[in-house]
N, C-alpha and C positions, 0 to 999 in steps of 0.2 A: 592569522584564520587557524582555526582548528583541524586538527585530525579532521573531526565528525563534518565539519563546513565542507571540505575538501570532496568526502566522500558523497556529499548532497549532491556536489556538483558532477558527479561522475555514475549516472543512474544506470540499471541493470537492462539489459537487452527488452526490446521488446515483448517479445513472448514471456519473458521472466515476470515483467510488470504486469503483463496479465494475469499470471498465476498468481501475483501476489494481490491482486484486484478482488480476482475471484474469493481468493481467500479470508479476504478482508470483508467482501459482504457475506459471505457464511458466516464470517464471527458475527455479525450485526443481526442478521437472520436467526442465529442461533440464540439471540438475547444480549448479547454485549451489545454497552454503549458505543457511542462512536470513540471516545478516549482508550476506553477498555481495549475494543479490538485493535485499534494503531497499534498499543503498546505491547498485544499479544503478538499479532502479524510482526513488527518489528522484531521482536523478540527470536521468532521461529524463523525468518530470515535472515536475518543478521544485518538489519538495517536499521536506522535511525528512525525515531515517529516522524520527524520532519521528510524523508525520504518516503515514507508510507503516506505521509497527507499529499505529497505532491502526485504520485501514484493515484492515491485515492483522486483526487481532483482530475487526471487526466482519463481516467477511467469513466468517469463521472459524466464530462464532456464529449468523450468518443462514444458513449455508450457501450463500453464494453461488455463482453458476455460475466454475468448472466444476466445484465440489464437488458439485454437485446431480443432476449427471447419472451 
């Protein structure tokens, strides 16, 4: 197992994940593609693209803000 895989097993707290999700939605609303936005947000928050993808899925399923407005 690589260090990256280990990091993916230890997600940030929910309030941080919600912040990451909101930033991801804003990036996509700003015109970035899904892949480009994941890469951008991963870099900004010090995460892997895989972690961002998991957070994105969680946020979509739970309808986190800004989706619930």
